C-alpha positions in Angstrom: 74.5 119.3 79.4 77.7 120.5 81.1 81.1 119.8 79.5 82.8 119.8 82.9 84.7 116.6 83.6 83.3 114.4 86.3 85.5 114.0 89.5 87.9 111.2 89.3 87.0 108.1 91.4 89.7 106.2 93.3 91.7 103.8 91.2 90.8 100.1 91.4 93.2 98.0 93.5 96.4 97.2 91.5 95.9 100.0 88.9 98.7 102.5 88.4 98.0 106.2 89.3 97.3 108.5 86.4 99.0 111.5 87.9 102.2 111.2 89.8 103.4 114.8 89.2 104.8 116.9 91.9 101.8 119.2 91.7 99.3 116.4 92.2 101.3 115.0 95.1 101.6 118.4 96.8 97.9 119.0 96.5 97.1 115.6 98.1 99.7 116.1 100.9 98.2 119.5 101.7 94.7 118.1 101.7 95.6 115.1 103.9 97.7 117.1 106.3 94.9 119.6 106.9 92.4 116.7 107.4 94.8 115.0 109.8 95.6 118.1 111.8 92.0 119.4 112.1 90.5 116.0 113.0 93.1 115.0 115.6 93.1 118.5 117.2 89.3 118.3 117.4 89.6 114.9 119.0 92.2 116.3 121.5 89.7 119.1 122.3 86.9 116.6 122.9 89.0 114.6 125.3 90.2 117.6 127.1 86.7 119.0 127.5 85.4 115.6 128.7 88.1 115.2 131.4 88.5 118.9 132.3 84.8 119.7 132.5 83.6 116.4 133.9 81.3 115.8 130.9 79.6 112.4 130.8 81.5 109.5 129.1 79.0 109.4 126.2 80.5 112.7 124.9 83.5 110.7 123.8 81.4 109.2 121.1 82.4 112.3 119.2 85.9 110.7 118.7 84.9 107.8 116.5 82.4 110.0 114.7 85.1 112.4 113.8 87.3 109.7 112.4 84.5 108.2 110.3 82.7 111.3 109.1 85.6 113.7 108.5 86.8 111.9 105.4 83.2 111.3 104.3 82.6 115.1 104.5 85.8 115.7 102.6 84.7 113.3 99.9 81.4 115.3 99.6 83.3 118.5 99.4 85.6 117.1 96.7 82.5 115.8 94.7 83.4 112.1 95.0 81.5 109.2 96.5 83.0 107.9 99.8 81.8 104.4 98.8 84.3 104.5 96.0 86.9 104.5 98.7 85.2 101.5 100.3 84.6 103.5 103.5 82.1 101.1 104.8 81.8 97.8 106.6 79.5 95.0 105.5 76.0 94.7 106.9 75.8 92.7 110.1 73.7 90.1 108.4 76.5 89.4 105.9 78.1 86.9 108.2 80.3 85.5 105.5 82.0 88.9 104.9 82.6 89.5 108.6 83.9 85.9 109.0 86.2 86.3 106.0 87.7 89.5 107.4 88.1 88.0 110.8 89.9 85.0 109.2 92.3 87.3 107.3 93.1 89.2 110.5 93.6 85.9 112.4 95.9 84.6 109.8 98.2 87.6 110.1 98.0 87.4 113.9 99.1 83.8 113.7 102.3 84.8 111.9 103.4 87.4 114.4 101.9 86.2 117.7 104.7 83.9 119.0 107.5 86.3 118.2 105.5 89.1 119.8 104.8 87.2 123.0 108.5 86.1 123.3 109.7 89.7 122.7 107.2 91.2 125.2 108.1 88.6 127.9 111.8 89.3 127.5 111.3 93.0 127.5 109.3 93.1 130.7 111.2 90.4 132.6 114.8 91.2 131.6 114.6 95.0 131.5 112.1 95.8 134.2 111.9 92.7 136.3 108.1 92.2 135.9 106.7 88.8 136.5 103.5 87.7 134.8 100.4 86.5 136.7 98.5 84.5 134.1 95.2 84.5 136.0 95.0 88.3 135.9 92.7 89.6 133.1 91.1 92.9 132.4 87.7 93.5 134.0 84.7 93.4 131.6 86.7 91.7 128.8 83.8 91.4 126.5 83.0 95.1 126.7 86.7 95.8 126.1 86.5 93.7 122.9 83.5 95.6 121.6 85.1 98.9 122.5 88.3 98.1 120.7 86.6 96.9 117.6 83.8 99.5 117.2 85.0 102.5 119.1 88.7 102.4 118.2 89.8 100.2 115.4 87.0 100.5 112.8 86.9 104.4 113.0 90.7 104.7 112.9 90.9 102.3 109.9 88.2 104.3 108.1 90.3 107.5 108.5 93.9 106.3 108.0 93.8 103.2 105.7 90.3 103.8 104.2 90.8 107.3 103.1 94.3 108.6 103.6 96.2 105.6 102.2 93.8 105.2 99.3 94.1 108.9 98.5 97.9 108.6 98.5 97.7 105.6 96.2 96.1 107.9 93.7 99.4 109.8 93.3 102.0 107.2 94.2 102.9 104.0 92.3 102.7 100.6 94.1 105.7 98.9 92.7 106.2 96.2 95.4 104.3 93.0 95.8 104.4 91.2 99.2 104.0 87.5 99.1 103.7 87.2 95.4 100.4 86.5 93.7 99.2 84.3 96.6 99.1 87.2 99.1 98.7 89.9 96.6 99.4 93.0 98.6 100.8 95.6 96.2 102.1 98.6 98.0 104.3 101.7 97.7 105.0 105.0 99.3 101.4 105.5 100.5 101.9 102.6 102.9 104.9 104.2 104.7 103.5 107.7 104.6 100.1 106.7 106.1 101.9 104.7 108.9 103.8 107.9 109.8 100.5 109.9 109.9 99.0 107.2 112.0 101.9 107.1 114.5 102.2 110.8 115.1 98.4 111.3 115.0 98.4 109.6 118.4 100.8 112.2 119.7 98.6 115.1 118.5 95.9 113.7 120.8 98.0 112.6 123.8 101.8 112.8 123.7 103.6 109.6 124.7 107.3 108.8 124.2 106.6 105.4 122.6 104.2 106.7 119.9 106.8 106.4 117.1 106.7 102.6 117.6 103.1 102.7 116.4 104.5 103.1 112.9 105.3 99.4 112.7 101.8 97.9 113.4 100.5 100.7 111.1 102.4 99.1 108.2 100.7 95.7 108.9 97.2 97.4 109.0 98.0 99.1 105.7 99.1 95.8 104.1 95.8 94.2 105.1 94.0 97.2 103.5 96.0 96.6 100.3 95.4 92.9 100.4 91.6 93.0 101.1 90.6 96.4 99.7 88.4 97.0 102.8 88.6 98.3 106.3 87.2 95.4 108.2 90.2 93.0 108.2 92.7 95.7 109.2 90.2 96.8 111.9 90.0 93.3 113.3 93.7 93.0 113.3 94.1 96.5 114.8 91.6 95.6 117.6 93.4 92.3 118.3 96.7 94.1 118.7 95.2 96.6 121.1 93.5 93.9 123.1 96.7 91.8 123.3 98.6 94.8 124.7 96.0 95.5 127.3 95.8 91.8 128.4 99.6 91.5 128.6 100.0 94.8 130.4 97.4 93.6 132.9 99.1 90.2 133.4 102.5 91.8 133.9 101.2 94.3 136.4 101.6 97.5 134.3 97.9 98.3 134.6 95.2 97.3 137.1 92.7 94.7 136.0 
């Protein structure tokens, strides 16, 4: 029987990391930065190939596959089980788990929705003179919902909150508790760092001037991960934010229906 120590599994929620040394943090930062760079540059290459070569739309399925399976492959290379990072969603037949995650996302959306709508309206009307047309909605709205949940939000939450934030929690303390025991979201530096990776990861794929603002919703996605321990609630909230932006941009005339 081998005397080699078994690879360490991720720490349970709320536990303190066992190694916060500079060496451990440096190792994790190098690992995650390489994962982040390689995955996002591959995604950029996929999108460029699809648009530049006129490849069929189904080739873009490589994008969510990269977000989901890159961290899984890294777990295998490290000798740890990706299920220990809770990199999965419940079975579709587990209606209760899906409903609970949807309720958790809806509760957070209920807190921010009114301020968001007021701020968006003032931003578009006062700064740019856009007027809303409330009867304008995106075409194929149901398809858009499915796309945002399964093609965008769940894969990105697997990658950023599911793996990267959890990995960072292994080397950073979580000294802060949001909402007290009732909400129970303990967090620390991993939350902020992951939100930065998330924001600028978008710029690695397609550069936009407003990408730094993605940092702020990234914090909320990360808090939901800390609160629930899974990827489904933050994915639902992530998808809801994306959908709301698309609907509002359509109603205010920024994009065609």
